[in-house]
C-alpha positions as CSV (number, residue, x, y, z in Angstrom):
1,M,15.2,20.2,12.9
2,E,12.9,22.1,10.8
3,K,9.9,20.3,9.2
4,P,9.4,20.0,5.5
5,T,6.9,22.2,3.6
6,P,3.9,20.3,3.3
7,D,2.6,19.3,0.0
8,P,0.8,22.5,-1.6
9,R,-1.9,20.2,-3.1
10,V,-2.7,18.9,0.5
11,V,-2.9,22.4,2.0
12,A,-5.3,23.4,-0.8
13,A,-7.4,20.5,0.0
14,Y,-7.6,21.2,3.5
15,A,-8.4,25.1,2.7
16,E,-11.5,23.5,0.7
17,L,-12.3,21.5,3.6
18,L,-12.3,24.4,5.9
19,A,-14.3,26.4,3.7
20,S,-17.1,23.6,3.8
21,F,-16.9,24.4,7.8
22,E,-17.8,28.0,6.8
23,R,-20.9,26.6,4.9
24,K,-21.9,25.0,8.2
25,G,-22.0,28.3,9.9
26,Y,-18.3,28.3,11.5
27,P,-16.4,31.9,11.2
28,I,-13.3,30.6,9.7
29,K,-12.6,34.3,8.3
30,T,-12.8,35.9,11.5
31,D,-11.8,33.6,14.3
32,D,-8.2,33.5,14.6
33,N,-8.1,30.1,15.8
34,F,-8.5,29.1,12.0
35,A,-5.7,31.2,10.7
36,G,-3.1,28.8,9.3
37,T,-5.3,25.6,9.8
38,P,-4.6,24.1,6.2
39,E,-0.9,24.2,6.8
40,R,-0.9,22.9,10.2
41,A,-3.5,20.0,9.3
42,A,-1.3,19.1,6.1
43,R,1.6,18.8,8.6
44,G,-0.3,16.8,10.8
45,L,-1.3,14.5,7.8
46,D,2.3,13.9,6.9
47,D,2.9,13.1,10.5
48,M,0.2,10.4,10.5
49,V,1.1,9.1,6.9
50,W,4.7,8.6,5.8
51,P,5.9,8.3,2.1
52,L,5.8,4.7,1.1
53,A,9.4,4.9,-0.3
54,R,10.5,6.2,3.2
55,I,8.9,3.1,4.8
56,Q,10.1,0.6,2.2
57,A,13.6,2.1,2.7
58,E,13.6,2.0,6.4
59,V,12.4,-1.5,6.3
60,D,15.4,-2.6,4.1
61,E,17.6,-0.8,6.3
62,I,16.5,-2.6,9.4
63,M,16.5,-6.0,7.6
64,S,20.1,-5.4,6.4
65,R,21.5,-4.9,9.8
66,T,21.0,-8.5,11.7
67,F,22.9,-10.2,14.3
68,R,23.7,-13.9,14.5
69,A,22.5,-15.5,17.8
70,K,22.4,-18.9,19.2
71,Y,18.9,-18.6,20.4
72,D,15.8,-20.4,19.2
73,Q,13.0,-19.3,21.5
74,M,10.4,-16.6,21.1
75,V,11.2,-13.0,20.8
76,L,8.3,-10.9,21.8
77,S,7.7,-7.2,21.7
78,K,4.3,-6.3,23.2
79,H,2.1,-3.4,23.6
80,N,3.7,-0.8,21.1
81,I,1.3,2.1,20.7
82,C,1.4,3.1,17.1
83,F,-0.8,5.4,14.9
84,G,-2.2,5.4,11.5
85,V,-5.4,6.2,9.4
86,C,-8.0,4.0,8.1
87,P,-8.3,4.0,4.0
88,H,-12.1,4.2,4.0
89,H,-12.5,7.6,5.8
90,L,-8.8,8.7,6.5
91,L,-9.7,9.1,10.1
92,P,-7.0,8.2,13.0
93,V,-6.6,4.7,14.2
94,I,-4.8,4.2,17.7
95,Y,-3.2,0.3,17.5
96,R,-1.7,-1.5,20.5
97,I,0.5,-4.0,18.8
98,S,2.5,-7.0,19.7
99,L,4.6,-9.1,17.5
100,A,7.0,-12.0,18.1
101,Y,9.2,-14.4,16.1
102,I,11.5,-17.5,16.7
103,P,14.9,-17.1,14.9
104,K,16.7,-19.7,12.9
105,E,20.2,-18.0,12.7
106,K,19.7,-14.1,12.9
107,V,17.9,-11.5,14.9
108,I,17.4,-8.0,14.7
109,G,17.9,-4.9,17.1
110,I,15.2,-5.3,20.1
111,S,14.1,-1.7,19.3
112,K,13.6,-2.4,15.7
113,L,10.4,-4.6,16.3
114,T,8.8,-1.5,17.5
115,R,10.3,0.4,14.6
116,L,8.7,-2.0,12.1
117,A,5.3,-1.8,13.9
118,E,5.3,2.1,14.0
119,M,6.3,2.3,10.1
120,L,4.0,-0.1,8.7
121,A,1.2,1.6,10.8
122,R,1.8,4.7,9.3
123,R,0.1,3.9,6.0
124,P,-3.5,4.3,5.1
125,V,-4.2,0.4,5.3
126,L,-6.8,-1.8,6.9
127,Q,-6.0,-3.2,10.2
128,E,-6.2,-6.8,8.8
129,Q,-3.7,-6.0,6.0
130,L,-1.3,-4.4,8.7
131,T,-1.3,-7.3,10.9
132,D,-0.8,-9.9,7.8
133,D,2.0,-7.7,6.5
134,L,3.9,-7.6,9.8
135,A,3.7,-11.4,10.2
136,E,4.8,-11.8,6.5
137,L,7.8,-9.5,7.1
138,M,9.1,-11.1,10.1
139,C,8.8,-14.5,8.8
140,R,10.1,-13.9,5.1
141,R,12.5,-11.1,5.4
142,L,14.1,-12.2,8.7
143,E,13.8,-15.8,7.8
144,T,12.7,-16.8,11.1
145,Q,11.0,-20.4,12.1
146,G,7.7,-18.2,12.5
147,S,6.1,-15.3,13.5
148,A,3.0,-13.9,15.0
149,V,1.4,-10.6,15.3
150,Y,-1.7,-9.3,17.6
151,V,-3.3,-6.1,16.9
152,Q,-5.7,-4.2,19.0
153,G,-7.3,-1.0,17.2
154,L,-9.2,1.8,18.4
155,H,-10.8,3.3,15.1
156,M,-12.1,6.7,15.1
157,C,-14.4,6.0,11.9
158,M,-16.3,3.8,14.6
159,A,-15.7,5.8,17.9
160,A,-16.3,9.2,16.7
161,R,-18.9,8.9,13.8
162,G,-21.3,6.1,12.5
163,V,-22.4,3.6,15.2
164,E,-20.2,5.9,17.6
165,A,-19.1,2.6,19.2
166,H,-16.4,4.4,21.2
167,E,-15.8,1.3,23.6
168,V,-15.2,-1.2,20.6
169,R,-11.7,-2.5,19.9
170,I,-10.9,-4.3,16.6
171,V,-8.5,-7.5,17.3
172,T,-6.9,-9.2,14.6
173,N,-3.8,-11.7,14.6
174,A,-1.6,-13.4,12.0
175,V,0.8,-16.2,12.3
176,R,3.2,-18.0,10.2
177,G,5.6,-21.0,10.4
178,C,5.7,-22.7,13.8
179,F,3.2,-20.3,15.4
180,K,0.6,-21.4,12.7
181,D,1.7,-25.2,12.8
182,D,2.3,-25.5,16.6
183,H,-0.6,-24.9,18.9
184,A,1.5,-24.8,22.0
185,T,3.8,-22.2,20.4
186,R,0.7,-20.2,19.2
187,T,-1.0,-20.4,22.8
188,E,2.0,-19.4,24.6
189,F,2.3,-16.2,22.2
190,L,-1.3,-15.3,23.0
191,D,-1.2,-15.9,26.8
192,L,2.0,-13.6,27.2
193,V,0.3,-10.9,25.0
194,R,-2.9,-11.1,26.9
195,T,-1.2,-11.3,30.3
196,G,-1.4,-7.8,32.0
197,H,-2.7,-6.4,28.7
198,P,-3.8,-2.8,29.4
199,E,-6.8,-1.3,28.0
200,L,-6.4,0.8,25.0
201,L,-7.8,3.9,26.2
């Protein structure tokens, strides 16, 4: 399947960015490795940041396809690796996302939890907002007893620049409903997530 043509405005912006490399002394006009870089970079950005309308449409599609199930225990999908960019520097972020809910009457396909995490991560959004949005989505749209999200992020804006703290991982979590009201339920979720939790790079 052929990928769509990147937005010419984004290509032009990357061409300007590449010109700044020339001002730093790099031979962008004579080094073949830079040939076509603006177009490739624009396609790469398209892979990292999805159109908001596409995300909203896919979320609506997932939430419209639920199943009735006589099940009132925790459903947990953990250690989903997702990618996004931070809105402050537009640099990549690698996430490890665990998310759970306790159904009332309906559930979604098990792969759809991973899909929700992947979709919402591909926005230029703060990790804190991503975490909260996922918890809210599962609690309200899925009409659950409660939801919980645990996110670990490796931010290139910290690892590759600034403080260059490549060993630092940012951890956020959000809870709704029974996960917020019941300490035992919240503790069970955190214990399950942290057990056998692999390192993020």
